[in-house]
Structures are given as structure tokens and as C-alpha cells.
Chimera marker file (.cmm) of the C-alpha trace (Angstrom):
<marker_set name="trace">
<marker id="1" x="0.017" y="0.006" z="0.035" r="1" g="1" b="0" radius="0.5"/>
<marker id="2" x="1.146" y="3.554" z="-0.723" r="1" g="1" b="0" radius="0.5"/>
<marker id="3" x="2.506" y="5.150" z="2.376" r="1" g="1" b="0" radius="0.5"/>
<marker id="4" x="0.358" y="8.287" z="2.098" r="1" g="1" b="0" radius="0.5"/>
<marker id="5" x="-2.842" y="6.497" z="1.190" r="1" g="1" b="0" radius="0.5"/>
<marker id="6" x="-5.910" y="6.696" z="3.570" r="1" g="1" b="0" radius="0.5"/>
<marker id="7" x="-7.324" y="3.582" z="4.994" r="1" g="1" b="0" radius="0.5"/>
<marker id="8" x="-11.072" y="3.519" z="4.853" r="1" g="1" b="0" radius="0.5"/>
<marker id="9" x="-13.343" y="1.147" z="6.869" r="1" g="1" b="0" radius="0.5"/>
<marker id="10" x="-16.744" y="0.078" z="5.638" r="1" g="1" b="0" radius="0.5"/>
<marker id="11" x="-19.280" y="-2.374" z="6.936" r="1" g="1" b="0" radius="0.5"/>
<marker id="12" x="-22.569" y="-2.688" z="8.704" r="1" g="1" b="0" radius="0.5"/>
<marker id="13" x="-23.155" y="-0.749" z="11.939" r="1" g="1" b="0" radius="0.5"/>
<marker id="14" x="-21.692" y="-2.631" z="14.799" r="1" g="1" b="0" radius="0.5"/>
<marker id="15" x="-19.003" y="-4.363" z="12.664" r="1" g="1" b="0" radius="0.5"/>
<marker id="16" x="-16.164" y="-2.563" z="14.493" r="1" g="1" b="0" radius="0.5"/>
<marker id="17" x="-15.139" y="0.122" z="11.982" r="1" g="1" b="0" radius="0.5"/>
<marker id="18" x="-14.566" y="2.732" z="14.657" r="1" g="1" b="0" radius="0.5"/>
<marker id="19" x="-12.971" y="0.379" z="17.302" r="1" g="1" b="0" radius="0.5"/>
<marker id="20" x="-10.581" y="-1.112" z="14.683" r="1" g="1" b="0" radius="0.5"/>
<marker id="21" x="-9.997" y="2.130" z="13.002" r="1" g="1" b="0" radius="0.5"/>
<marker id="22" x="-8.834" y="3.762" z="16.161" r="1" g="1" b="0" radius="0.5"/>
<marker id="23" x="-6.510" y="0.870" z="16.913" r="1" g="1" b="0" radius="0.5"/>
<marker id="24" x="-5.027" y="0.957" z="13.367" r="1" g="1" b="0" radius="0.5"/>
<marker id="25" x="-4.611" y="4.834" z="13.481" r="1" g="1" b="0" radius="0.5"/>
<marker id="26" x="-2.778" y="4.498" z="16.874" r="1" g="1" b="0" radius="0.5"/>
<marker id="27" x="-0.469" y="1.768" z="15.588" r="1" g="1" b="0" radius="0.5"/>
<marker id="28" x="0.303" y="3.621" z="12.339" r="1" g="1" b="0" radius="0.5"/>
<marker id="29" x="0.398" y="7.019" z="14.064" r="1" g="1" b="0" radius="0.5"/>
<marker id="30" x="-2.243" y="8.536" z="11.683" r="1" g="1" b="0" radius="0.5"/>
<marker id="31" x="-5.178" y="10.854" z="12.307" r="1" g="1" b="0" radius="0.5"/>
<marker id="32" x="-8.478" y="9.089" z="12.888" r="1" g="1" b="0" radius="0.5"/>
<marker id="33" x="-11.773" y="10.231" z="11.505" r="1" g="1" b="0" radius="0.5"/>
<marker id="34" x="-15.215" y="8.836" z="12.020" r="1" g="1" b="0" radius="0.5"/>
<marker id="35" x="-17.532" y="10.182" z="9.365" r="1" g="1" b="0" radius="0.5"/>
<marker id="36" x="-20.629" y="10.054" z="11.581" r="1" g="1" b="0" radius="0.5"/>
<marker id="37" x="-18.836" y="11.896" z="14.470" r="1" g="1" b="0" radius="0.5"/>
<marker id="38" x="-17.552" y="14.473" z="11.915" r="1" g="1" b="0" radius="0.5"/>
<marker id="39" x="-21.082" y="15.115" z="10.607" r="1" g="1" b="0" radius="0.5"/>
<marker id="40" x="-22.247" y="15.464" z="14.187" r="1" g="1" b="0" radius="0.5"/>
<marker id="41" x="-19.629" y="18.020" z="15.066" r="1" g="1" b="0" radius="0.5"/>
<marker id="42" x="-20.169" y="19.930" z="11.861" r="1" g="1" b="0" radius="0.5"/>
<marker id="43" x="-23.937" y="20.149" z="12.393" r="1" g="1" b="0" radius="0.5"/>
<marker id="44" x="-23.951" y="20.514" z="16.126" r="1" g="1" b="0" radius="0.5"/>
<marker id="45" x="-26.602" y="17.686" z="16.485" r="1" g="1" b="0" radius="0.5"/>
<marker id="46" x="-26.693" y="13.957" z="16.598" r="1" g="1" b="0" radius="0.5"/>
<marker id="47" x="-27.336" y="11.561" z="13.712" r="1" g="1" b="0" radius="0.5"/>
<marker id="48" x="-30.777" y="10.751" z="15.032" r="1" g="1" b="0" radius="0.5"/>
<marker id="49" x="-31.827" y="14.444" z="14.879" r="1" g="1" b="0" radius="0.5"/>
<marker id="50" x="-30.446" y="14.743" z="11.353" r="1" g="1" b="0" radius="0.5"/>
<marker id="51" x="-32.555" y="11.678" z="10.335" r="1" g="1" b="0" radius="0.5"/>
<marker id="52" x="-35.619" y="13.141" z="12.068" r="1" g="1" b="0" radius="0.5"/>
<marker id="53" x="-35.243" y="16.555" z="10.378" r="1" g="1" b="0" radius="0.5"/>
<marker id="54" x="-33.694" y="15.752" z="6.998" r="1" g="1" b="0" radius="0.5"/>
<marker id="55" x="-34.566" y="12.150" z="6.553" r="1" g="1" b="0" radius="0.5"/>
<marker id="56" x="-32.092" y="9.566" z="5.401" r="1" g="1" b="0" radius="0.5"/>
<marker id="57" x="-31.647" y="11.368" z="2.171" r="1" g="1" b="0" radius="0.5"/>
<marker id="58" x="-30.431" y="14.618" z="3.874" r="1" g="1" b="0" radius="0.5"/>
<marker id="59" x="-27.978" y="12.570" z="5.921" r="1" g="1" b="0" radius="0.5"/>
<marker id="60" x="-26.639" y="10.705" z="2.931" r="1" g="1" b="0" radius="0.5"/>
<marker id="61" x="-26.069" y="14.122" z="1.162" r="1" g="1" b="0" radius="0.5"/>
<marker id="62" x="-23.994" y="15.226" z="4.250" r="1" g="1" b="0" radius="0.5"/>
<marker id="63" x="-21.956" y="11.980" z="3.922" r="1" g="1" b="0" radius="0.5"/>
<marker id="64" x="-21.341" y="12.790" z="0.185" r="1" g="1" b="0" radius="0.5"/>
<marker id="65" x="-20.008" y="16.457" z="1.007" r="1" g="1" b="0" radius="0.5"/>
<marker id="66" x="-17.809" y="15.063" z="3.749" r="1" g="1" b="0" radius="0.5"/>
<marker id="67" x="-16.280" y="12.442" z="1.365" r="1" g="1" b="0" radius="0.5"/>
<marker id="68" x="-15.838" y="15.108" z="-1.295" r="1" g="1" b="0" radius="0.5"/>
<marker id="69" x="-14.000" y="17.181" z="1.256" r="1" g="1" b="0" radius="0.5"/>
<marker id="70" x="-11.599" y="14.296" z="2.003" r="1" g="1" b="0" radius="0.5"/>
<marker id="71" x="-10.573" y="13.675" z="-1.630" r="1" g="1" b="0" radius="0.5"/>
<marker id="72" x="-7.085" y="15.284" z="-1.181" r="1" g="1" b="0" radius="0.5"/>
<marker id="73" x="-6.484" y="14.034" z="2.394" r="1" g="1" b="0" radius="0.5"/>
<marker id="74" x="-3.555" y="11.786" z="3.058" r="1" g="1" b="0" radius="0.5"/>
<marker id="75" x="-2.526" y="9.286" z="5.847" r="1" g="1" b="0" radius="0.5"/>
<marker id="76" x="-5.832" y="9.253" z="7.616" r="1" g="1" b="0" radius="0.5"/>
<marker id="77" x="-7.739" y="6.251" z="8.964" r="1" g="1" b="0" radius="0.5"/>
<marker id="78" x="-11.465" y="6.688" z="8.297" r="1" g="1" b="0" radius="0.5"/>
<marker id="79" x="-14.460" y="4.813" z="9.737" r="1" g="1" b="0" radius="0.5"/>
<marker id="80" x="-17.570" y="5.380" z="7.678" r="1" g="1" b="0" radius="0.5"/>
<marker id="81" x="-21.247" y="5.095" z="8.533" r="1" g="1" b="0" radius="0.5"/>
<marker id="82" x="-22.779" y="1.783" z="7.547" r="1" g="1" b="0" radius="0.5"/>
<marker id="83" x="-24.889" y="3.244" z="4.755" r="1" g="1" b="0" radius="0.5"/>
<marker id="84" x="-22.255" y="5.342" z="3.055" r="1" g="1" b="0" radius="0.5"/>
<marker id="85" x="-22.053" y="2.804" z="0.163" r="1" g="1" b="0" radius="0.5"/>
<marker id="86" x="-25.756" y="3.270" z="-0.708" r="1" g="1" b="0" radius="0.5"/>
<marker id="87" x="-24.828" y="6.182" z="-3.017" r="1" g="1" b="0" radius="0.5"/>
<marker id="88" x="-23.057" y="5.437" z="-6.285" r="1" g="1" b="0" radius="0.5"/>
<marker id="89" x="-21.198" y="8.794" z="-5.990" r="1" g="1" b="0" radius="0.5"/>
<marker id="90" x="-20.012" y="7.814" z="-2.494" r="1" g="1" b="0" radius="0.5"/>
<marker id="91" x="-18.799" y="4.395" z="-3.756" r="1" g="1" b="0" radius="0.5"/>
<marker id="92" x="-16.706" y="6.163" z="-6.463" r="1" g="1" b="0" radius="0.5"/>
<marker id="93" x="-15.272" y="8.650" z="-3.832" r="1" g="1" b="0" radius="0.5"/>
<marker id="94" x="-14.429" y="5.868" z="-1.400" r="1" g="1" b="0" radius="0.5"/>
<marker id="95" x="-12.170" y="4.163" z="-4.045" r="1" g="1" b="0" radius="0.5"/>
<marker id="96" x="-10.572" y="7.460" z="-4.900" r="1" g="1" b="0" radius="0.5"/>
<marker id="97" x="-9.851" y="8.433" z="-1.274" r="1" g="1" b="0" radius="0.5"/>
<marker id="98" x="-7.931" y="5.456" z="-0.139" r="1" g="1" b="0" radius="0.5"/>
<marker id="99" x="-7.651" y="1.662" z="0.448" r="1" g="1" b="0" radius="0.5"/>
<marker id="100" x="-11.016" y="0.312" z="1.402" r="1" g="1" b="0" radius="0.5"/>
<marker id="101" x="-11.326" y="-2.450" z="4.104" r="1" g="1" b="0" radius="0.5"/>
<marker id="102" x="-14.689" y="-4.171" z="4.457" r="1" g="1" b="0" radius="0.5"/>
<marker id="103" x="-15.251" y="-5.529" z="7.962" r="1" g="1" b="0" radius="0.5"/>
<marker id="104" x="-17.744" y="-8.264" z="7.274" r="1" g="1" b="0" radius="0.5"/>
<marker id="105" x="-19.586" y="-9.381" z="10.347" r="1" g="1" b="0" radius="0.5"/>
<marker id="106" x="-22.249" y="-12.031" z="10.874" r="1" g="1" b="0" radius="0.5"/>
<marker id="107" x="-25.822" y="-11.185" z="11.925" r="1" g="1" b="0" radius="0.5"/>
<marker id="108" x="-25.727" y="-12.951" z="15.301" r="1" g="1" b="0" radius="0.5"/>
<marker id="109" x="-22.636" y="-10.854" z="16.433" r="1" g="1" b="0" radius="0.5"/>
<marker id="110" x="-24.259" y="-7.635" z="15.215" r="1" g="1" b="0" radius="0.5"/>
<marker id="111" x="-27.503" y="-8.369" z="17.025" r="1" g="1" b="0" radius="0.5"/>
<marker id="112" x="-25.664" y="-9.157" z="20.325" r="1" g="1" b="0" radius="0.5"/>
<marker id="113" x="-23.515" y="-6.055" z="20.037" r="1" g="1" b="0" radius="0.5"/>
<marker id="114" x="-26.342" y="-3.664" z="19.356" r="1" g="1" b="0" radius="0.5"/>
<marker id="115" x="-29.306" y="-5.140" z="21.111" r="1" g="1" b="0" radius="0.5"/>
<marker id="116" x="-29.344" y="-2.359" z="23.700" r="1" g="1" b="0" radius="0.5"/>
<marker id="117" x="-28.316" y="0.481" z="21.395" r="1" g="1" b="0" radius="0.5"/>
<marker id="118" x="-30.647" y="3.398" z="21.591" r="1" g="1" b="0" radius="0.5"/>
<marker id="119" x="-28.665" y="5.801" z="19.357" r="1" g="1" b="0" radius="0.5"/>
<marker id="120" x="-28.912" y="4.353" z="15.801" r="1" g="1" b="0" radius="0.5"/>
<marker id="121" x="-32.061" y="5.422" z="13.945" r="1" g="1" b="0" radius="0.5"/>
<marker id="122" x="-32.228" y="2.484" z="11.636" r="1" g="1" b="0" radius="0.5"/>
<marker id="123" x="-32.575" y="-0.148" z="14.354" r="1" g="1" b="0" radius="0.5"/>
<marker id="124" x="-35.069" y="1.391" z="16.707" r="1" g="1" b="0" radius="0.5"/>
<marker id="125" x="-38.315" y="-0.496" z="17.365" r="1" g="1" b="0" radius="0.5"/>
<marker id="126" x="-37.599" y="-3.320" z="14.885" r="1" g="1" b="0" radius="0.5"/>
<marker id="127" x="-36.685" y="-6.987" z="15.002" r="1" g="1" b="0" radius="0.5"/>
<marker id="128" x="-32.901" y="-6.638" z="14.984" r="1" g="1" b="0" radius="0.5"/>
<marker id="129" x="-32.178" y="-10.081" z="13.297" r="1" g="1" b="0" radius="0.5"/>
<marker id="130" x="-34.691" y="-9.280" z="10.467" r="1" g="1" b="0" radius="0.5"/>
<marker id="131" x="-33.336" y="-5.757" z="10.102" r="1" g="1" b="0" radius="0.5"/>
<marker id="132" x="-29.681" y="-6.887" z="9.975" r="1" g="1" b="0" radius="0.5"/>
<marker id="133" x="-30.537" y="-9.597" z="7.469" r="1" g="1" b="0" radius="0.5"/>
<marker id="134" x="-32.201" y="-6.962" z="5.277" r="1" g="1" b="0" radius="0.5"/>
<marker id="135" x="-29.298" y="-4.553" z="5.618" r="1" g="1" b="0" radius="0.5"/>
<marker id="136" x="-26.716" y="-7.314" z="4.885" r="1" g="1" b="0" radius="0.5"/>
<marker id="137" x="-28.695" y="-8.532" z="1.775" r="1" g="1" b="0" radius="0.5"/>
<marker id="138" x="-28.879" y="-4.980" z="0.441" r="1" g="1" b="0" radius="0.5"/>
<marker id="139" x="-25.403" y="-3.706" z="1.439" r="1" g="1" b="0" radius="0.5"/>
<marker id="140" x="-23.009" y="-6.584" z="1.212" r="1" g="1" b="0" radius="0.5"/>
<marker id="141" x="-22.768" y="-6.485" z="-2.587" r="1" g="1" b="0" radius="0.5"/>
<marker id="142" x="-21.996" y="-2.747" z="-2.276" r="1" g="1" b="0" radius="0.5"/>
<marker id="143" x="-19.349" y="-3.213" z="0.388" r="1" g="1" b="0" radius="0.5"/>
<marker id="144" x="-17.785" y="-5.922" z="-1.699" r="1" g="1" b="0" radius="0.5"/>
<marker id="145" x="-17.798" y="-3.594" z="-4.813" r="1" g="1" b="0" radius="0.5"/>
<marker id="146" x="-15.675" y="-0.964" z="-3.115" r="1" g="1" b="0" radius="0.5"/>
<marker id="147" x="-13.395" y="-3.087" z="-0.922" r="1" g="1" b="0" radius="0.5"/>
<marker id="148" x="-9.683" y="-3.643" z="-1.546" r="1" g="1" b="0" radius="0.5"/>
<marker id="149" x="-9.725" y="-6.222" z="1.388" r="1" g="1" b="0" radius="0.5"/>
<marker id="150" x="-12.502" y="-8.095" z="2.973" r="1" g="1" b="0" radius="0.5"/>
<marker id="151" x="-11.934" y="-9.078" z="6.628" r="1" g="1" b="0" radius="0.5"/>
<marker id="152" x="-14.294" y="-11.744" z="8.088" r="1" g="1" b="0" radius="0.5"/>
<marker id="153" x="-14.740" y="-10.680" z="11.758" r="1" g="1" b="0" radius="0.5"/>
<marker id="154" x="-16.577" y="-13.760" z="13.182" r="1" g="1" b="0" radius="0.5"/>
<marker id="155" x="-14.974" y="-15.164" z="16.266" r="1" g="1" b="0" radius="0.5"/>
<marker id="156" x="-12.004" y="-12.804" z="16.051" r="1" g="1" b="0" radius="0.5"/>
<marker id="157" x="-10.795" y="-10.449" z="18.754" r="1" g="1" b="0" radius="0.5"/>
<marker id="158" x="-10.094" y="-6.758" z="17.896" r="1" g="1" b="0" radius="0.5"/>
<marker id="159" x="-6.367" y="-7.367" z="18.241" r="1" g="1" b="0" radius="0.5"/>
<marker id="160" x="-6.481" y="-10.207" z="15.701" r="1" g="1" b="0" radius="0.5"/>
<marker id="161" x="-8.520" y="-8.153" z="13.250" r="1" g="1" b="0" radius="0.5"/>
<marker id="162" x="-6.021" y="-5.278" z="13.608" r="1" g="1" b="0" radius="0.5"/>
<marker id="163" x="-3.049" y="-7.693" z="13.039" r="1" g="1" b="0" radius="0.5"/>
<marker id="164" x="-4.689" y="-9.194" z="10.089" r="1" g="1" b="0" radius="0.5"/>
<marker id="165" x="-5.259" y="-5.703" z="8.448" r="1" g="1" b="0" radius="0.5"/>
<marker id="166" x="-1.823" y="-4.509" z="9.236" r="1" g="1" b="0" radius="0.5"/>
<marker id="167" x="-0.429" y="-7.718" z="7.577" r="1" g="1" b="0" radius="0.5"/>
<marker id="168" x="-2.467" y="-7.053" z="4.367" r="1" g="1" b="0" radius="0.5"/>
<marker id="169" x="-1.468" y="-3.347" z="4.183" r="1" g="1" b="0" radius="0.5"/>
<marker id="170" x="2.282" y="-4.031" z="4.243" r="1" g="1" b="0" radius="0.5"/>
<link id1="1" id2="2" r="1" g="1" b="0" radius="0.2"/>
<link id1="2" id2="3" r="1" g="1" b="0" radius="0.2"/>
<link id1="3" id2="4" r="1" g="1" b="0" radius="0.2"/>
<link id1="4" id2="5" r="1" g="1" b="0" radius="0.2"/>
<link id1="5" id2="6" r="1" g="1" b="0" radius="0.2"/>
<link id1="6" id2="7" r="1" g="1" b="0" radius="0.2"/>
<link id1="7" id2="8" r="1" g="1" b="0" radius="0.2"/>
<link id1="8" id2="9" r="1" g="1" b="0" radius="0.2"/>
<link id1="9" id2="10" r="1" g="1" b="0" radius="0.2"/>
<link id1="10" id2="11" r="1" g="1" b="0" radius="0.2"/>
<link id1="11" id2="12" r="1" g="1" b="0" radius="0.2"/>
<link id1="12" id2="13" r="1" g="1" b="0" radius="0.2"/>
<link id1="13" id2="14" r="1" g="1" b="0" radius="0.2"/>
<link id1="14" id2="15" r="1" g="1" b="0" radius="0.2"/>
<link id1="15" id2="16" r="1" g="1" b="0" radius="0.2"/>
<link id1="16" id2="17" r="1" g="1" b="0" radius="0.2"/>
<link id1="17" id2="18" r="1" g="1" b="0" radius="0.2"/>
<link id1="18" id2="19" r="1" g="1" b="0" radius="0.2"/>
<link id1="19" id2="20" r="1" g="1" b="0" radius="0.2"/>
<link id1="20" id2="21" r="1" g="1" b="0" radius="0.2"/>
<link id1="21" id2="22" r="1" g="1" b="0" radius="0.2"/>
<link id1="22" id2="23" r="1" g="1" b="0" radius="0.2"/>
<link id1="23" id2="24" r="1" g="1" b="0" radius="0.2"/>
<link id1="24" id2="25" r="1" g="1" b="0" radius="0.2"/>
<link id1="25" id2="26" r="1" g="1" b="0" radius="0.2"/>
<link id1="26" id2="27" r="1" g="1" b="0" radius="0.2"/>
<link id1="27" id2="28" r="1" g="1" b="0" radius="0.2"/>
<link id1="28" id2="29" r="1" g="1" b="0" radius="0.2"/>
<link id1="29" id2="30" r="1" g="1" b="0" radius="0.2"/>
<link id1="30" id2="31" r="1" g="1" b="0" radius="0.2"/>
<link id1="31" id2="32" r="1" g="1" b="0" radius="0.2"/>
<link id1="32" id2="33" r="1" g="1" b="0" radius="0.2"/>
<link id1="33" id2="34" r="1" g="1" b="0" radius="0.2"/>
<link id1="34" id2="35" r="1" g="1" b="0" radius="0.2"/>
<link id1="35" id2="36" r="1" g="1" b="0" radius="0.2"/>
<link id1="36" id2="37" r="1" g="1" b="0" radius="0.2"/>
<link id1="37" id2="38" r="1" g="1" b="0" radius="0.2"/>
<link id1="38" id2="39" r="1" g="1" b="0" radius="0.2"/>
<link id1="39" id2="40" r="1" g="1" b="0" radius="0.2"/>
<link id1="40" id2="41" r="1" g="1" b="0" radius="0.2"/>
<link id1="41" id2="42" r="1" g="1" b="0" radius="0.2"/>
<link id1="42" id2="43" r="1" g="1" b="0" radius="0.2"/>
<link id1="43" id2="44" r="1" g="1" b="0" radius="0.2"/>
<link id1="44" id2="45" r="1" g="1" b="0" radius="0.2"/>
<link id1="45" id2="46" r="1" g="1" b="0" radius="0.2"/>
<link id1="46" id2="47" r="1" g="1" b="0" radius="0.2"/>
<link id1="47" id2="48" r="1" g="1" b="0" radius="0.2"/>
<link id1="48" id2="49" r="1" g="1" b="0" radius="0.2"/>
<link id1="49" id2="50" r="1" g="1" b="0" radius="0.2"/>
<link id1="50" id2="51" r="1" g="1" b="0" radius="0.2"/>
<link id1="51" id2="52" r="1" g="1" b="0" radius="0.2"/>
<link id1="52" id2="53" r="1" g="1" b="0" radius="0.2"/>
<link id1="53" id2="54" r="1" g="1" b="0" radius="0.2"/>
<link id1="54" id2="55" r="1" g="1" b="0" radius="0.2"/>
<link id1="55" id2="56" r="1" g="1" b="0" radius="0.2"/>
<link id1="56" id2="57" r="1" g="1" b="0" radius="0.2"/>
<link id1="57" id2="58" r="1" g="1" b="0" radius="0.2"/>
<link id1="58" id2="59" r="1" g="1" b="0" radius="0.2"/>
<link id1="59" id2="60" r="1" g="1" b="0" radius="0.2"/>
<link id1="60" id2="61" r="1" g="1" b="0" radius="0.2"/>
<link id1="61" id2="62" r="1" g="1" b="0" radius="0.2"/>
<link id1="62" id2="63" r="1" g="1" b="0" radius="0.2"/>
<link id1="63" id2="64" r="1" g="1" b="0" radius="0.2"/>
<link id1="64" id2="65" r="1" g="1" b="0" radius="0.2"/>
<link id1="65" id2="66" r="1" g="1" b="0" radius="0.2"/>
<link id1="66" id2="67" r="1" g="1" b="0" radius="0.2"/>
<link id1="67" id2="68" r="1" g="1" b="0" radius="0.2"/>
<link id1="68" id2="69" r="1" g="1" b="0" radius="0.2"/>
<link id1="69" id2="70" r="1" g="1" b="0" radius="0.2"/>
<link id1="70" id2="71" r="1" g="1" b="0" radius="0.2"/>
<link id1="71" id2="72" r="1" g="1" b="0" radius="0.2"/>
<link id1="72" id2="73" r="1" g="1" b="0" radius="0.2"/>
<link id1="73" id2="74" r="1" g="1" b="0" radius="0.2"/>
<link id1="74" id2="75" r="1" g="1" b="0" radius="0.2"/>
<link id1="75" id2="76" r="1" g="1" b="0" radius="0.2"/>
<link id1="76" id2="77" r="1" g="1" b="0" radius="0.2"/>
<link id1="77" id2="78" r="1" g="1" b="0" radius="0.2"/>
<link id1="78" id2="79" r="1" g="1" b="0" radius="0.2"/>
<link id1="79" id2="80" r="1" g="1" b="0" radius="0.2"/>
<link id1="80" id2="81" r="1" g="1" b="0" radius="0.2"/>
<link id1="81" id2="82" r="1" g="1" b="0" radius="0.2"/>
<link id1="82" id2="83" r="1" g="1" b="0" radius="0.2"/>
<link id1="83" id2="84" r="1" g="1" b="0" radius="0.2"/>
<link id1="84" id2="85" r="1" g="1" b="0" radius="0.2"/>
<link id1="85" id2="86" r="1" g="1" b="0" radius="0.2"/>
<link id1="86" id2="87" r="1" g="1" b="0" radius="0.2"/>
<link id1="87" id2="88" r="1" g="1" b="0" radius="0.2"/>
<link id1="88" id2="89" r="1" g="1" b="0" radius="0.2"/>
<link id1="89" id2="90" r="1" g="1" b="0" radius="0.2"/>
<link id1="90" id2="91" r="1" g="1" b="0" radius="0.2"/>
<link id1="91" id2="92" r="1" g="1" b="0" radius="0.2"/>
<link id1="92" id2="93" r="1" g="1" b="0" radius="0.2"/>
<link id1="93" id2="94" r="1" g="1" b="0" radius="0.2"/>
<link id1="94" id2="95" r="1" g="1" b="0" radius="0.2"/>
<link id1="95" id2="96" r="1" g="1" b="0" radius="0.2"/>
<link id1="96" id2="97" r="1" g="1" b="0" radius="0.2"/>
<link id1="97" id2="98" r="1" g="1" b="0" radius="0.2"/>
<link id1="98" id2="99" r="1" g="1" b="0" radius="0.2"/>
<link id1="99" id2="100" r="1" g="1" b="0" radius="0.2"/>
<link id1="100" id2="101" r="1" g="1" b="0" radius="0.2"/>
<link id1="101" id2="102" r="1" g="1" b="0" radius="0.2"/>
<link id1="102" id2="103" r="1" g="1" b="0" radius="0.2"/>
<link id1="103" id2="104" r="1" g="1" b="0" radius="0.2"/>
<link id1="104" id2="105" r="1" g="1" b="0" radius="0.2"/>
<link id1="105" id2="106" r="1" g="1" b="0" radius="0.2"/>
<link id1="106" id2="107" r="1" g="1" b="0" radius="0.2"/>
<link id1="107" id2="108" r="1" g="1" b="0" radius="0.2"/>
<link id1="108" id2="109" r="1" g="1" b="0" radius="0.2"/>
<link id1="109" id2="110" r="1" g="1" b="0" radius="0.2"/>
<link id1="110" id2="111" r="1" g="1" b="0" radius="0.2"/>
<link id1="111" id2="112" r="1" g="1" b="0" radius="0.2"/>
<link id1="112" id2="113" r="1" g="1" b="0" radius="0.2"/>
<link id1="113" id2="114" r="1" g="1" b="0" radius="0.2"/>
<link id1="114" id2="115" r="1" g="1" b="0" radius="0.2"/>
<link id1="115" id2="116" r="1" g="1" b="0" radius="0.2"/>
<link id1="116" id2="117" r="1" g="1" b="0" radius="0.2"/>
<link id1="117" id2="118" r="1" g="1" b="0" radius="0.2"/>
<link id1="118" id2="119" r="1" g="1" b="0" radius="0.2"/>
<link id1="119" id2="120" r="1" g="1" b="0" radius="0.2"/>
<link id1="120" id2="121" r="1" g="1" b="0" radius="0.2"/>
<link id1="121" id2="122" r="1" g="1" b="0" radius="0.2"/>
<link id1="122" id2="123" r="1" g="1" b="0" radius="0.2"/>
<link id1="123" id2="124" r="1" g="1" b="0" radius="0.2"/>
<link id1="124" id2="125" r="1" g="1" b="0" radius="0.2"/>
<link id1="125" id2="126" r="1" g="1" b="0" radius="0.2"/>
<link id1="126" id2="127" r="1" g="1" b="0" radius="0.2"/>
<link id1="127" id2="128" r="1" g="1" b="0" radius="0.2"/>
<link id1="128" id2="129" r="1" g="1" b="0" radius="0.2"/>
<link id1="129" id2="130" r="1" g="1" b="0" radius="0.2"/>
<link id1="130" id2="131" r="1" g="1" b="0" radius="0.2"/>
<link id1="131" id2="132" r="1" g="1" b="0" radius="0.2"/>
<link id1="132" id2="133" r="1" g="1" b="0" radius="0.2"/>
<link id1="133" id2="134" r="1" g="1" b="0" radius="0.2"/>
<link id1="134" id2="135" r="1" g="1" b="0" radius="0.2"/>
<link id1="135" id2="136" r="1" g="1" b="0" radius="0.2"/>
<link id1="136" id2="137" r="1" g="1" b="0" radius="0.2"/>
<link id1="137" id2="138" r="1" g="1" b="0" radius="0.2"/>
<link id1="138" id2="139" r="1" g="1" b="0" radius="0.2"/>
<link id1="139" id2="140" r="1" g="1" b="0" radius="0.2"/>
<link id1="140" id2="141" r="1" g="1" b="0" radius="0.2"/>
<link id1="141" id2="142" r="1" g="1" b="0" radius="0.2"/>
<link id1="142" id2="143" r="1" g="1" b="0" radius="0.2"/>
<link id1="143" id2="144" r="1" g="1" b="0" radius="0.2"/>
<link id1="144" id2="145" r="1" g="1" b="0" radius="0.2"/>
<link id1="145" id2="146" r="1" g="1" b="0" radius="0.2"/>
<link id1="146" id2="147" r="1" g="1" b="0" radius="0.2"/>
<link id1="147" id2="148" r="1" g="1" b="0" radius="0.2"/>
<link id1="148" id2="149" r="1" g="1" b="0" radius="0.2"/>
<link id1="149" id2="150" r="1" g="1" b="0" radius="0.2"/>
<link id1="150" id2="151" r="1" g="1" b="0" radius="0.2"/>
<link id1="151" id2="152" r="1" g="1" b="0" radius="0.2"/>
<link id1="152" id2="153" r="1" g="1" b="0" radius="0.2"/>
<link id1="153" id2="154" r="1" g="1" b="0" radius="0.2"/>
<link id1="154" id2="155" r="1" g="1" b="0" radius="0.2"/>
<link id1="155" id2="156" r="1" g="1" b="0" radius="0.2"/>
<link id1="156" id2="157" r="1" g="1" b="0" radius="0.2"/>
<link id1="157" id2="158" r="1" g="1" b="0" radius="0.2"/>
<link id1="158" id2="159" r="1" g="1" b="0" radius="0.2"/>
<link id1="159" id2="160" r="1" g="1" b="0" radius="0.2"/>
<link id1="160" id2="161" r="1" g="1" b="0" radius="0.2"/>
<link id1="161" id2="162" r="1" g="1" b="0" radius="0.2"/>
<link id1="162" id2="163" r="1" g="1" b="0" radius="0.2"/>
<link id1="163" id2="164" r="1" g="1" b="0" radius="0.2"/>
<link id1="164" id2="165" r="1" g="1" b="0" radius="0.2"/>
<link id1="165" id2="166" r="1" g="1" b="0" radius="0.2"/>
<link id1="166" id2="167" r="1" g="1" b="0" radius="0.2"/>
<link id1="167" id2="168" r="1" g="1" b="0" radius="0.2"/>
<link id1="168" id2="169" r="1" g="1" b="0" radius="0.2"/>
<link id1="169" id2="170" r="1" g="1" b="0" radius="0.2"/>
</marker_set>
């Protein structure tokens, strides 16, 4: 991998993008950026409020503008929101911005990690297993289409995932 290239994590919510991304950024001594957090900081409100006021479409537009602003960035580790791949323009930008790593999780792990989460708008008041099956079915091909590397996370500790990624990036 080019030394200056960004490393971008994609995958479903709860797949470990932020956790693994922070570990990788620390190890490689790079700046870390979480796109959801960056949008919250820029707007001054949380993602749930953006969804409430602007709908998913408004939020996706904000993701697009953020990615566009990152086009000339270097040496960052970027964790993206789970739905960032839904837009064709975003998929193009992700490939241009850096090396894309897809953290591919299984449904059972995602359900157990997020069963008590009250902050993510897409998983409130729904059957989590059904929702994650639907999201996986719709998004897995999109994640695959942008990924330079696919990491299966089932039964792996964060440290092992981090080491696997660092090995691939060398």
C-alpha cells in the first residue's frame, strides 16, 4: 500500500469500524476520522436528529459532502457510517480516497452487540435479526464492490482483526 494513502473502513453498523480504525490509527500514528462523528460535530446535532429533520436522504447528502472534502487528504484512517455505500457517488469517492477495508460481520454478532443501542435510527423499534438480514442483503454487494480487502470478523478479537489488516497493508 502507498505510504500516504488513507485507510477506509466500511461495513454494517456494529461491525467494528470505529474500534478497529482507532487501533489502526494509533499503531500507524495517523489521524483518525469517524464520518458520523465528523457530521455530528459539523452540524452540532446527533445523527438521530439529522434523520428526524432531514430524513435519510439529507444525511446521505451530508456524507457525500464530507467524502468530497476528503478527496485530497492523506494518511488518515477513516471509519464510515454503515450506509455510506448506498450512493453510487460515494462508492466512487471511497475508491478514490484510499484503500477500502470491509469488516464483514455475521448477523448474530451484530444483534448481540447492538441489542441495547438506543442511538442508531435504523434499528429502533424493529426486530434486529430481520433488520440486519435485510441490511446485509442490500449492502453486502455494495461493500464488496468498493473493498480492496475483506476481513471476516466472526470469532475474532479486535487485536487479531487489527493484526490481520496490518499484515495485508504491508
